PDB file with SEQRES, HELIX, SHEET and CRYST1 records, atoms N, CA, C and O in Angstrom:
SEQRES   1 A   83  MET GLY LEU VAL ALA PRO ASP LEU GLY VAL LEU GLU SER          
SEQRES   2 A   83  ALA SER GLU SER GLU LEU THR GLN LEU LEU LYS ARG GLY          
SEQRES   3 A   83  MET ALA LYS LEU LYS ALA ARG GLU ARG LYS ALA VAL GLU          
SEQRES   4 A   83  LEU TRP ALA GLU GLY MET SER ASN ARG ALA ILE ALA SER          
SEQRES   5 A   83  GLU LEU LYS THR THR VAL GLY ALA VAL LYS MET LEU LEU          
SEQRES   6 A   83  TYR ARG THR LEU MET LYS LEU ARG LYS ASN MET SER HIS          
SEQRES   7 A   83  TYR ALA CYS GLU ASP                                          
HELIX    1 AA1 GLU A   16  ALA A   28  1                                  13    
HELIX    2 AA2 ALA A   32  ALA A   42  1                                  11    
HELIX    3 AA3 ASN A   47  LEU A   54  1                                   8    
HELIX    4 AA4 VAL A   58  GLU A   82  1                                  25    
CRYST1    1.000    1.000    1.000  90.00  90.00  90.00 P 1           1          
ATOM      1  N   MET A   1      -3.069 246.368 115.553  1.00  0.00           N  
ATOM      2  CA  MET A   1      -4.016 247.034 114.672  1.00  0.00           C  
ATOM      3  C   MET A   1      -4.153 248.483 115.122  1.00  0.00           C  
ATOM      4  O   MET A   1      -4.565 248.744 116.252  1.00  0.00           O  
ATOM      5  N   GLY A   2      -3.806 249.441 114.234  1.00  0.00           N  
ATOM      6  CA  GLY A   2      -3.848 250.851 114.573  1.00  0.00           C  
ATOM      7  C   GLY A   2      -5.211 251.470 114.333  1.00  0.00           C  
ATOM      8  O   GLY A   2      -6.056 250.910 113.636  1.00  0.00           O  
ATOM      9  N   LEU A   3      -5.400 252.615 114.915  1.00  0.00           N  
ATOM     10  CA  LEU A   3      -6.634 253.356 114.701  1.00  0.00           C  
ATOM     11  C   LEU A   3      -6.612 254.002 113.325  1.00  0.00           C  
ATOM     12  O   LEU A   3      -5.577 254.488 112.870  1.00  0.00           O  
ATOM     13  N   VAL A   4      -7.753 254.002 112.678  1.00  0.00           N  
ATOM     14  CA  VAL A   4      -7.869 254.587 111.348  1.00  0.00           C  
ATOM     15  C   VAL A   4      -8.930 255.671 111.404  1.00  0.00           C  
ATOM     16  O   VAL A   4     -10.020 255.454 111.932  1.00  0.00           O  
ATOM     17  N   ALA A   5      -8.612 256.832 110.862  1.00  0.00           N  
ATOM     18  CA  ALA A   5      -9.578 257.931 110.824  1.00  0.00           C  
ATOM     19  C   ALA A   5     -10.721 257.561 109.898  1.00  0.00           C  
ATOM     20  O   ALA A   5     -10.501 256.933 108.863  1.00  0.00           O  
ATOM     21  N   PRO A   6     -11.944 257.944 110.260  1.00  0.00           N  
ATOM     22  CA  PRO A   6     -13.075 257.646 109.382  1.00  0.00           C  
ATOM     23  C   PRO A   6     -12.965 258.430 108.082  1.00  0.00           C  
ATOM     24  O   PRO A   6     -12.400 259.523 108.046  1.00  0.00           O  
ATOM     25  N   ASP A   7     -13.509 257.860 107.022  1.00  0.00           N  
ATOM     26  CA  ASP A   7     -13.521 258.522 105.727  1.00  0.00           C  
ATOM     27  C   ASP A   7     -14.559 259.642 105.771  1.00  0.00           C  
ATOM     28  O   ASP A   7     -15.754 259.377 105.902  1.00  0.00           O  
ATOM     29  N   LEU A   8     -14.113 260.869 105.664  1.00  0.00           N  
ATOM     30  CA  LEU A   8     -15.033 262.004 105.697  1.00  0.00           C  
ATOM     31  C   LEU A   8     -15.574 262.280 104.310  1.00  0.00           C  
ATOM     32  O   LEU A   8     -14.821 262.331 103.338  1.00  0.00           O  
ATOM     33  N   GLY A   9     -16.879 262.457 104.222  1.00  0.00           N  
ATOM     34  CA  GLY A   9     -17.490 262.817 102.955  1.00  0.00           C  
ATOM     35  C   GLY A   9     -17.229 264.277 102.657  1.00  0.00           C  
ATOM     36  O   GLY A   9     -16.680 265.006 103.484  1.00  0.00           O  
ATOM     37  N   VAL A  10     -17.622 264.690 101.485  1.00  0.00           N  
ATOM     38  CA  VAL A  10     -17.416 266.074 101.050  1.00  0.00           C  
ATOM     39  C   VAL A  10     -18.087 267.055 101.996  1.00  0.00           C  
ATOM     40  O   VAL A  10     -17.493 268.071 102.356  1.00  0.00           O  
ATOM     41  N   LEU A  11     -19.319 266.765 102.403  1.00  0.00           N  
ATOM     42  CA  LEU A  11     -20.041 267.696 103.277  1.00  0.00           C  
ATOM     43  C   LEU A  11     -19.409 267.789 104.658  1.00  0.00           C  
ATOM     44  O   LEU A  11     -19.369 268.868 105.248  1.00  0.00           O  
ATOM     45  N   GLU A  12     -18.914 266.671 105.180  1.00  0.00           N  
ATOM     46  CA  GLU A  12     -18.326 266.662 106.511  1.00  0.00           C  
ATOM     47  C   GLU A  12     -17.012 267.433 106.567  1.00  0.00           C  
ATOM     48  O   GLU A  12     -16.617 267.906 107.633  1.00  0.00           O  
ATOM     49  N   SER A  13     -16.333 267.562 105.432  1.00  0.00           N  
ATOM     50  CA  SER A  13     -15.047 268.245 105.427  1.00  0.00           C  
ATOM     51  C   SER A  13     -15.148 269.701 104.946  1.00  0.00           C  
ATOM     52  O   SER A  13     -14.130 270.385 104.842  1.00  0.00           O  
ATOM     53  N   ALA A  14     -16.353 270.175 104.656  1.00  0.00           N  
ATOM     54  CA  ALA A  14     -16.551 271.549 104.176  1.00  0.00           C  
ATOM     55  C   ALA A  14     -16.522 272.523 105.359  1.00  0.00           C  
ATOM     56  O   ALA A  14     -16.881 272.168 106.482  1.00  0.00           O  
ATOM     57  N   SER A  15     -16.092 273.742 105.085  1.00  0.00           N  
ATOM     58  CA  SER A  15     -16.091 274.775 106.125  1.00  0.00           C  
ATOM     59  C   SER A  15     -17.512 275.269 106.349  1.00  0.00           C  
ATOM     60  O   SER A  15     -18.413 274.967 105.566  1.00  0.00           O  
ATOM     61  N   GLU A  16     -17.708 276.025 107.416  1.00  0.00           N  
ATOM     62  CA  GLU A  16     -19.044 276.548 107.724  1.00  0.00           C  
ATOM     63  C   GLU A  16     -19.554 277.445 106.602  1.00  0.00           C  
ATOM     64  O   GLU A  16     -20.725 277.356 106.232  1.00  0.00           O  
ATOM     65  N   SER A  17     -18.705 278.301 106.056  1.00  0.00           N  
ATOM     66  CA  SER A  17     -19.146 279.196 104.977  1.00  0.00           C  
ATOM     67  C   SER A  17     -19.472 278.400 103.713  1.00  0.00           C  
ATOM     68  O   SER A  17     -20.413 278.731 102.991  1.00  0.00           O  
ATOM     69  N   GLU A  18     -18.687 277.345 103.448  1.00  0.00           N  
ATOM     70  CA  GLU A  18     -18.976 276.496 102.289  1.00  0.00           C  
ATOM     71  C   GLU A  18     -20.307 275.772 102.476  1.00  0.00           C  
ATOM     72  O   GLU A  18     -21.096 275.659 101.538  1.00  0.00           O  
ATOM     73  N   LEU A  19     -20.552 275.281 103.695  1.00  0.00           N  
ATOM     74  CA  LEU A  19     -21.815 274.603 103.974  1.00  0.00           C  
ATOM     75  C   LEU A  19     -22.998 275.550 103.826  1.00  0.00           C  
ATOM     76  O   LEU A  19     -24.048 275.157 103.318  1.00  0.00           O  
ATOM     77  N   THR A  20     -22.835 276.791 104.264  1.00  0.00           N  
ATOM     78  CA  THR A  20     -23.900 277.781 104.132  1.00  0.00           C  
ATOM     79  C   THR A  20     -24.245 278.004 102.667  1.00  0.00           C  
ATOM     80  O   THR A  20     -25.421 278.048 102.306  1.00  0.00           O  
ATOM     81  N   GLN A  21     -23.235 278.142 101.827  1.00  0.00           N  
ATOM     82  CA  GLN A  21     -23.466 278.335 100.392  1.00  0.00           C  
ATOM     83  C   GLN A  21     -24.111 277.102  99.766  1.00  0.00           C  
ATOM     84  O   GLN A  21     -25.026 277.225  98.951  1.00  0.00           O  
ATOM     85  N   LEU A  22     -23.642 275.924 100.142  1.00  0.00           N  
ATOM     86  CA  LEU A  22     -24.220 274.685  99.617  1.00  0.00           C  
ATOM     87  C   LEU A  22     -25.676 274.538 100.044  1.00  0.00           C  
ATOM     88  O   LEU A  22     -26.521 274.109  99.259  1.00  0.00           O  
ATOM     89  N   LEU A  23     -25.964 274.899 101.299  1.00  0.00           N  
ATOM     90  CA  LEU A  23     -27.331 274.823 101.810  1.00  0.00           C  
ATOM     91  C   LEU A  23     -28.253 275.770 101.046  1.00  0.00           C  
ATOM     92  O   LEU A  23     -29.365 275.388 100.682  1.00  0.00           O  
ATOM     93  N   LYS A  24     -27.808 276.990 100.801  1.00  0.00           N  
ATOM     94  CA  LYS A  24     -28.615 277.956 100.046  1.00  0.00           C  
ATOM     95  C   LYS A  24     -28.907 277.447  98.643  1.00  0.00           C  
ATOM     96  O   LYS A  24     -30.035 277.550  98.161  1.00  0.00           O  
ATOM     97  N   ARG A  25     -27.888 276.897  97.990  1.00  0.00           N  
ATOM     98  CA  ARG A  25     -28.080 276.353  96.640  1.00  0.00           C  
ATOM     99  C   ARG A  25     -29.031 275.164  96.659  1.00  0.00           C  
ATOM    100  O   ARG A  25     -29.897 275.042  95.793  1.00  0.00           O  
ATOM    101  N   GLY A  26     -28.868 274.291  97.647  1.00  0.00           N  
ATOM    102  CA  GLY A  26     -29.727 273.119  97.756  1.00  0.00           C  
ATOM    103  C   GLY A  26     -31.165 273.492  98.062  1.00  0.00           C  
ATOM    104  O   GLY A  26     -32.088 272.927  97.476  1.00  0.00           O  
ATOM    105  N   MET A  27     -31.371 274.437  98.974  1.00  0.00           N  
ATOM    106  CA  MET A  27     -32.727 274.882  99.330  1.00  0.00           C  
ATOM    107  C   MET A  27     -33.431 275.524  98.145  1.00  0.00           C  
ATOM    108  O   MET A  27     -34.644 275.380  97.993  1.00  0.00           O  
ATOM    109  N   ALA A  28     -32.686 276.230  97.307  1.00  0.00           N  
ATOM    110  CA  ALA A  28     -33.277 276.894  96.142  1.00  0.00           C  
ATOM    111  C   ALA A  28     -33.859 275.890  95.153  1.00  0.00           C  
ATOM    112  O   ALA A  28     -34.773 276.222  94.398  1.00  0.00           O  
ATOM    113  N   LYS A  29     -33.338 274.668  95.152  1.00  0.00           N  
ATOM    114  CA  LYS A  29     -33.809 273.632  94.228  1.00  0.00           C  
ATOM    115  C   LYS A  29     -35.037 272.883  94.738  1.00  0.00           C  
ATOM    116  O   LYS A  29     -35.657 272.132  93.985  1.00  0.00           O  
ATOM    117  N   LEU A  30     -35.394 273.077  96.008  1.00  0.00           N  
ATOM    118  CA  LEU A  30     -36.543 272.372  96.569  1.00  0.00           C  
ATOM    119  C   LEU A  30     -37.853 273.014  96.126  1.00  0.00           C  
ATOM    120  O   LEU A  30     -37.903 274.198  95.796  1.00  0.00           O  
ATOM    121  N   LYS A  31     -38.902 272.211  96.127  1.00  0.00           N  
ATOM    122  CA  LYS A  31     -40.246 272.735  95.869  1.00  0.00           C  
ATOM    123  C   LYS A  31     -40.652 273.589  97.068  1.00  0.00           C  
ATOM    124  O   LYS A  31     -40.113 273.416  98.161  1.00  0.00           O  
ATOM    125  N   ALA A  32     -41.587 274.498  96.872  1.00  0.00           N  
ATOM    126  CA  ALA A  32     -42.005 275.434  97.917  1.00  0.00           C  
ATOM    127  C   ALA A  32     -42.449 274.706  99.188  1.00  0.00           C  
ATOM    128  O   ALA A  32     -42.077 275.112 100.289  1.00  0.00           O  
ATOM    129  N   ARG A  33     -43.230 273.645  99.053  1.00  0.00           N  
ATOM    130  CA  ARG A  33     -43.726 272.904 100.217  1.00  0.00           C  
ATOM    131  C   ARG A  33     -42.570 272.214 100.951  1.00  0.00           C  
ATOM    132  O   ARG A  33     -42.541 272.193 102.181  1.00  0.00           O  
ATOM    133  N   GLU A  34     -41.633 271.657 100.206  1.00  0.00           N  
ATOM    134  CA  GLU A  34     -40.462 271.018 100.810  1.00  0.00           C  
ATOM    135  C   GLU A  34     -39.640 272.044 101.583  1.00  0.00           C  
ATOM    136  O   GLU A  34     -39.229 271.805 102.718  1.00  0.00           O  
ATOM    137  N   ARG A  35     -39.409 273.187 100.946  1.00  0.00           N  
ATOM    138  CA  ARG A  35     -38.615 274.252 101.563  1.00  0.00           C  
ATOM    139  C   ARG A  35     -39.293 274.740 102.847  1.00  0.00           C  
ATOM    140  O   ARG A  35     -38.627 274.936 103.863  1.00  0.00           O  
ATOM    141  N   LYS A  36     -40.606 274.933 102.804  1.00  0.00           N  
ATOM    142  CA  LYS A  36     -41.351 275.405 103.973  1.00  0.00           C  
ATOM    143  C   LYS A  36     -41.249 274.409 105.121  1.00  0.00           C  
ATOM    144  O   LYS A  36     -41.042 274.801 106.269  1.00  0.00           O  
ATOM    145  N   ALA A  37     -41.393 273.120 104.814  1.00  0.00           N  
ATOM    146  CA  ALA A  37     -41.311 272.090 105.852  1.00  0.00           C  
ATOM    147  C   ALA A  37     -39.931 272.093 106.510  1.00  0.00           C  
ATOM    148  O   ALA A  37     -39.830 272.010 107.734  1.00  0.00           O  
ATOM    149  N   VAL A  38     -38.872 272.188 105.712  1.00  0.00           N  
ATOM    150  CA  VAL A  38     -37.513 272.193 106.256  1.00  0.00           C  
ATOM    151  C   VAL A  38     -37.274 273.460 107.074  1.00  0.00           C  
ATOM    152  O   VAL A  38     -36.649 273.402 108.133  1.00  0.00           O  
ATOM    153  N   GLU A  39     -37.757 274.588 106.599  1.00  0.00           N  
ATOM    154  CA  GLU A  39     -37.588 275.839 107.340  1.00  0.00           C  
ATOM    155  C   GLU A  39     -38.275 275.769 108.703  1.00  0.00           C  
ATOM    156  O   GLU A  39     -37.704 276.186 109.711  1.00  0.00           O  
ATOM    157  N   LEU A  40     -39.505 275.240 108.735  1.00  0.00           N  
ATOM    158  CA  LEU A  40     -40.235 275.115 110.001  1.00  0.00           C  
ATOM    159  C   LEU A  40     -39.534 274.138 110.935  1.00  0.00           C  
ATOM    160  O   LEU A  40     -39.441 274.385 112.137  1.00  0.00           O  
ATOM    161  N   TRP A  41     -39.041 273.033 110.389  1.00  0.00           N  
ATOM    162  CA  TRP A  41     -38.314 272.036 111.177  1.00  0.00           C  
ATOM    163  C   TRP A  41     -37.038 272.657 111.754  1.00  0.00           C  
ATOM    164  O   TRP A  41     -36.704 272.437 112.918  1.00  0.00           O  
ATOM    165  N   ALA A  42     -36.330 273.432 110.929  1.00  0.00           N  
ATOM    166  CA  ALA A  42     -35.078 274.065 111.368  1.00  0.00           C  
ATOM    167  C   ALA A  42     -35.334 275.107 112.467  1.00  0.00           C  
ATOM    168  O   ALA A  42     -34.458 275.374 113.290  1.00  0.00           O  
ATOM    169  N   GLU A  43     -36.527 275.687 112.475  1.00  0.00           N  
ATOM    170  CA  GLU A  43     -36.889 276.643 113.519  1.00  0.00           C  
ATOM    171  C   GLU A  43     -37.254 275.943 114.826  1.00  0.00           C  
ATOM    172  O   GLU A  43     -37.459 276.594 115.850  1.00  0.00           O  
ATOM    173  N   GLY A  44     -37.333 274.617 114.783  1.00  0.00           N  
ATOM    174  CA  GLY A  44     -37.612 273.858 115.997  1.00  0.00           C  
ATOM    175  C   GLY A  44     -39.062 273.456 116.181  1.00  0.00           C  
ATOM    176  O   GLY A  44     -39.438 272.971 117.248  1.00  0.00           O  
ATOM    177  N   MET A  45     -39.877 273.647 115.165  1.00  0.00           N  
ATOM    178  CA  MET A  45     -41.287 273.270 115.287  1.00  0.00           C  
ATOM    179  C   MET A  45     -41.432 271.755 115.316  1.00  0.00           C  
ATOM    180  O   MET A  45     -40.656 271.032 114.691  1.00  0.00           O  
ATOM    181  N   SER A  46     -42.428 271.290 116.042  1.00  0.00           N  
ATOM    182  CA  SER A  46     -42.710 269.855 116.122  1.00  0.00           C  
ATOM    183  C   SER A  46     -43.378 269.392 114.828  1.00  0.00           C  
ATOM    184  O   SER A  46     -43.904 270.197 114.059  1.00  0.00           O  
ATOM    185  N   ASN A  47     -43.346 268.087 114.607  1.00  0.00           N  
ATOM    186  CA  ASN A  47     -44.019 267.547 113.422  1.00  0.00           C  
ATOM    187  C   ASN A  47     -45.510 267.864 113.445  1.00  0.00           C  
ATOM    188  O   ASN A  47     -46.113 268.123 112.404  1.00  0.00           O  
ATOM    189  N   ARG A  48     -46.097 267.842 114.633  1.00  0.00           N  
ATOM    190  CA  ARG A  48     -47.524 268.153 114.765  1.00  0.00           C  
ATOM    191  C   ARG A  48     -47.794 269.610 114.357  1.00  0.00           C  
ATOM    192  O   ARG A  48     -48.767 269.890 113.657  1.00  0.00           O  
ATOM    193  N   ALA A  49     -46.933 270.529 114.794  1.00  0.00           N  
ATOM    194  CA  ALA A  49     -47.105 271.946 114.450  1.00  0.00           C  
ATOM    195  C   ALA A  49     -46.889 272.169 112.947  1.00  0.00           C  
ATOM    196  O   ALA A  49     -47.597 272.958 112.321  1.00  0.00           O  
ATOM    197  N   ILE A  50     -45.911 271.471 112.382  1.00  0.00           N  
ATOM    198  CA  ILE A  50     -45.665 271.579 110.944  1.00  0.00           C  
ATOM    199  C   ILE A  50     -46.861 271.042 110.179  1.00  0.00           C  
ATOM    200  O   ILE A  50     -47.276 271.631 109.181  1.00  0.00           O  
ATOM    201  N   ALA A  51     -47.419 269.929 110.639  1.00  0.00           N  
ATOM    202  CA  ALA A  51     -48.597 269.347 109.991  1.00  0.00           C  
ATOM    203  C   ALA A  51     -49.762 270.331 110.013  1.00  0.00           C  
ATOM    204  O   ALA A  51     -50.481 270.478 109.025  1.00  0.00           O  
ATOM    205  N   SER A  52     -49.937 270.990 111.128  1.00  0.00           N  
ATOM    206  CA  SER A  52     -51.014 271.985 111.242  1.00  0.00           C  
ATOM    207  C   SER A  52     -50.777 273.134 110.269  1.00  0.00           C  
ATOM    208  O   SER A  52     -51.701 273.580 109.588  1.00  0.00           O  
ATOM    209  N   GLU A  53     -49.542 273.609 110.206  1.00  0.00           N  
ATOM    210  CA  GLU A  53     -49.188 274.718 109.318  1.00  0.00           C  
ATOM    211  C   GLU A  53     -49.382 274.345 107.847  1.00  0.00           C  
ATOM    212  O   GLU A  53     -49.854 275.156 107.050  1.00  0.00           O  
ATOM    213  N   LEU A  54     -49.014 273.108 107.497  1.00  0.00           N  
ATOM    214  CA  LEU A  54     -49.113 272.661 106.099  1.00  0.00           C  
ATOM    215  C   LEU A  54     -50.454 272.014 105.784  1.00  0.00           C  
ATOM    216  O   LEU A  54     -50.708 271.613 104.649  1.00  0.00           O  
ATOM    217  N   LYS A  55     -51.309 271.917 106.795  1.00  0.00           N  
ATOM    218  CA  LYS A  55     -52.642 271.326 106.647  1.00  0.00           C  
ATOM    219  C   LYS A  55     -52.569 269.894 106.109  1.00  0.00           C  
ATOM    220  O   LYS A  55     -53.157 269.551 105.083  1.00  0.00           O  
ATOM    221  N   THR A  56     -51.819 269.080 106.854  1.00  0.00           N  
ATOM    222  CA  THR A  56     -51.650 267.678 106.493  1.00  0.00           C  
ATOM    223  C   THR A  56     -51.494 266.864 107.766  1.00  0.00           C  
ATOM    224  O   THR A  56     -51.671 267.396 108.862  1.00  0.00           O  
ATOM    225  N   THR A  57     -51.170 265.592 107.641  1.00  0.00           N  
ATOM    226  CA  THR A  57     -51.028 264.717 108.806  1.00  0.00           C  
ATOM    227  C   THR A  57     -49.583 264.681 109.301  1.00  0.00           C  
ATOM    228  O   THR A  57     -48.657 265.040 108.574  1.00  0.00           O  
ATOM    229  N   VAL A  58     -49.408 264.248 110.534  1.00  0.00           N  
ATOM    230  CA  VAL A  58     -48.074 264.113 111.113  1.00  0.00           C  
ATOM    231  C   VAL A  58     -47.271 263.083 110.315  1.00  0.00           C  
ATOM    232  O   VAL A  58     -46.085 263.285 110.051  1.00  0.00           O  
ATOM    233  N   GLY A  59     -47.910 261.994 109.938  1.00  0.00           N  
ATOM    234  CA  GLY A  59     -47.234 260.968 109.145  1.00  0.00           C  
ATOM    235  C   GLY A  59     -46.738 261.511 107.818  1.00  0.00           C  
ATOM    236  O   GLY A  59     -45.636 261.181 107.379  1.00  0.00           O  
ATOM    237  N   ALA A  60     -47.548 262.342 107.180  1.00  0.00           N  
ATOM    238  CA  ALA A  60     -47.146 262.948 105.909  1.00  0.00           C  
ATOM    239  C   ALA A  60     -45.961 263.885 106.107  1.00  0.00           C  
ATOM    240  O   ALA A  60     -45.075 263.960 105.256  1.00  0.00           O  
ATOM    241  N   VAL A  61     -45.946 264.595 107.221  1.00  0.00           N  
ATOM    242  CA  VAL A  61     -44.827 265.501 107.525  1.00  0.00           C  
ATOM    243  C   VAL A  61     -43.544 264.705 107.749  1.00  0.00           C  
ATOM    244  O   VAL A  61     -42.483 265.083 107.253  1.00  0.00           O  
ATOM    245  N   LYS A  62     -43.638 263.613 108.490  1.00  0.00           N  
ATOM    246  CA  LYS A  62     -42.462 262.774 108.733  1.00  0.00           C  
ATOM    247  C   LYS A  62     -41.865 262.298 107.414  1.00  0.00           C  
ATOM    248  O   LYS A  62     -40.653 262.367 107.213  1.00  0.00           O  
ATOM    249  N   MET A  63     -42.717 261.816 106.520  1.00  0.00           N  
ATOM    250  CA  MET A  63     -42.243 261.316 105.237  1.00  0.00           C  
ATOM    251  C   MET A  63     -41.694 262.460 104.383  1.00  0.00           C  
ATOM    252  O   MET A  63     -40.659 262.307 103.734  1.00  0.00           O  
ATOM    253  N   LEU A  64     -42.383 263.602 104.380  1.00  0.00           N  
ATOM    254  CA  LEU A  64     -41.933 264.761 103.614  1.00  0.00           C  
ATOM    255  C   LEU A  64     -40.558 265.221 104.089  1.00  0.00           C  
ATOM    256  O   LEU A  64     -39.671 265.476 103.274  1.00  0.00           O  
ATOM    257  N   LEU A  65     -40.381 265.325 105.386  1.00  0.00           N  
ATOM    258  CA  LEU A  65     -39.097 265.759 105.925  1.00  0.00           C  
ATOM    259  C   LEU A  65     -37.994 264.758 105.606  1.00  0.00           C  
ATOM    260  O   LEU A  65     -36.894 265.148 105.216  1.00  0.00           O  
ATOM    261  N   TYR A  66     -38.281 263.484 105.769  1.00  0.00           N  
ATOM    262  CA  TYR A  66     -37.272 262.461 105.488  1.00  0.00           C  
ATOM    263  C   TYR A  66     -36.826 262.549 104.028  1.00  0.00           C  
ATOM    264  O   TYR A  66     -35.633 262.638 103.738  1.00  0.00           O  
ATOM    265  N   ARG A  67     -37.784 262.525 103.126  1.00  0.00           N  
ATOM    266  CA  ARG A  67     -37.449 262.565 101.697  1.00  0.00           C  
ATOM    267  C   ARG A  67     -36.766 263.871 101.309  1.00  0.00           C  
ATOM    268  O   ARG A  67     -35.818 263.874 100.524  1.00  0.00           O  
ATOM    269  N   THR A  68     -37.249 264.973 101.858  1.00  0.00           N  
ATOM    270  CA  THR A  68     -36.687 266.275 101.519  1.00  0.00           C  
ATOM    271  C   THR A  68     -35.269 266.426 102.049  1.00  0.00           C  
ATOM    272  O   THR A  68     -34.407 266.956 101.348  1.00  0.00           O  
ATOM    273  N   LEU A  69     -35.008 265.971 103.271  1.00  0.00           N  
ATOM    274  CA  LEU A  69     -33.659 266.069 103.823  1.00  0.00           C  
ATOM    275  C   LEU A  69     -32.685 265.178 103.057  1.00  0.00           C  
ATOM    276  O   LEU A  69     -31.524 265.545 102.877  1.00  0.00           O  
ATOM    277  N   MET A  70     -33.143 264.016 102.606  1.00  0.00           N  
ATOM    278  CA  MET A  70     -32.291 263.147 101.787  1.00  0.00           C  
ATOM    279  C   MET A  70     -32.002 263.823 100.436  1.00  0.00           C  
ATOM    280  O   MET A  70     -30.876 263.781  99.939  1.00  0.00           O  
ATOM    281  N   LYS A  71     -33.019 264.434  99.860  1.00  0.00           N  
ATOM    282  CA  LYS A  71     -32.870 265.153  98.591  1.00  0.00           C  
ATOM    283  C   LYS A  71     -31.914 266.332  98.756  1.00  0.00           C  
ATOM    284  O   LYS A  71     -31.064 266.571  97.898  1.00  0.00           O  
ATOM    285  N   LEU A  72     -32.053 267.062  99.850  1.00  0.00           N  
ATOM    286  CA  LEU A  72     -31.201 268.218 100.124  1.00  0.00           C  
ATOM    287  C   LEU A  72     -29.750 267.783 100.294  1.00  0.00           C  
ATOM    288  O   LEU A  72     -28.842 268.420  99.761  1.00  0.00           O  
ATOM    289  N   ARG A  73     -29.532 266.711 101.028  1.00  0.00           N  
ATOM    290  CA  ARG A  73     -28.164 266.200 101.223  1.00  0.00           C  
ATOM    291  C   ARG A  73     -27.554 265.786  99.883  1.00  0.00           C  
ATOM    292  O   ARG A  73     -26.384 266.059  99.618  1.00  0.00           O  
ATOM    293  N   LYS A  74     -28.345 265.132  99.049  1.00  0.00           N  
ATOM    294  CA  LYS A  74     -27.864 264.709  97.725  1.00  0.00           C  
ATOM    295  C   LYS A  74     -27.517 265.932  96.875  1.00  0.00           C  
ATOM    296  O   LYS A  74     -26.470 265.963  96.228  1.00  0.00           O  
ATOM    297  N   ASN A  75     -28.389 266.931  96.877  1.00  0.00           N  
ATOM    298  CA  ASN A  75     -28.139 268.162  96.122  1.00  0.00           C  
ATOM    299  C   ASN A  75     -26.864 268.848  96.598  1.00  0.00           C  
ATOM    300  O   ASN A  75     -26.040 269.280  95.792  1.00  0.00           O  
ATOM    301  N   MET A  76     -26.712 268.942  97.912  1.00  0.00           N  
ATOM    302  CA  MET A  76     -25.546 269.616  98.473  1.00  0.00           C  
ATOM    303  C   MET A  76     -24.259 268.852  98.128  1.00  0.00           C  
ATOM    304  O   MET A  76     -23.239 269.468  97.818  1.00  0.00           O  
ATOM    305  N   SER A  77     -24.304 267.530  98.181  1.00  0.00           N  
ATOM    306  CA  SER A  77     -23.127 266.736  97.827  1.00  0.00           C  
ATOM    307  C   SER A  77     -22.778 266.916  96.364  1.00  0.00           C  
ATOM    308  O   SER A  77     -21.605 266.997  96.000  1.00  0.00           O  
ATOM    309  N   HIS A  78     -23.801 266.978  95.530  1.00  0.00           N  
ATOM    310  CA  HIS A  78     -23.587 267.173  94.090  1.00  0.00           C  
ATOM    311  C   HIS A  78     -22.918 268.519  93.845  1.00  0.00           C  
ATOM    312  O   HIS A  78     -21.958 268.600  93.079  1.00  0.00           O  
ATOM    313  N   TYR A  79     -23.414 269.580  94.487  1.00  0.00           N  
ATOM    314  CA  TYR A  79     -22.822 270.905  94.309  1.00  0.00           C  
ATOM    315  C   TYR A  79     -21.394 270.954  94.837  1.00  0.00           C  
ATOM    316  O   TYR A  79     -20.526 271.588  94.238  1.00  0.00           O  
ATOM    317  N   ALA A  80     -21.154 270.284  95.961  1.00  0.00           N  
ATOM    318  CA  ALA A  80     -19.821 270.299  96.557  1.00  0.00           C  
ATOM    319  C   ALA A  80     -18.819 269.624  95.632  1.00  0.00           C  
ATOM    320  O   ALA A  80     -17.666 270.048  95.557  1.00  0.00           O  
ATOM    321  N   CYS A  81     -19.240 268.587  94.933  1.00  0.00           N  
ATOM    322  CA  CYS A  81     -18.344 267.884  94.005  1.00  0.00           C  
ATOM    323  C   CYS A  81     -18.072 268.707  92.760  1.00  0.00           C  
ATOM    324  O   CYS A  81     -17.029 268.548  92.127  1.00  0.00           O  
ATOM    325  N   GLU A  82     -19.007 269.592  92.398  1.00  0.00           N  
ATOM    326  CA  GLU A  82     -18.827 270.466  91.226  1.00  0.00           C  
ATOM    327  C   GLU A  82     -17.745 271.510  91.470  1.00  0.00           C  
ATOM    328  O   GLU A  82     -16.944 271.818  90.587  1.00  0.00           O  
ATOM    329  N   ASP A  83     -17.739 272.051  92.696  1.00  0.00           N  
ATOM    330  CA  ASP A  83     -16.817 273.164  93.006  1.00  0.00           C  
ATOM    331  C   ASP A  83     -15.382 272.732  93.129  1.00  0.00           C  
ATOM    332  O   ASP A  83     -14.508 273.560  93.386  1.00  0.00           O  
TER     333      ASP A  83                                                      
END                                                                             
């Protein structure tokens, strides 16, 4: 039984510049609160700090980030398939 390379998705096989463009397009489609949460998370802020900034609970931030990152990945995959 030989080794088989894993099936790479569209996002995994994109170049850095392509990913940057896809990310910009995907972020533009997010709601302001979603975009702010992802930006703060990407800057390295903790969920507690993000919750304080957004005036909500840590649990709400966890759920917001999870749903938003899934939405962003879906948007980016959709755009990558269009190009």
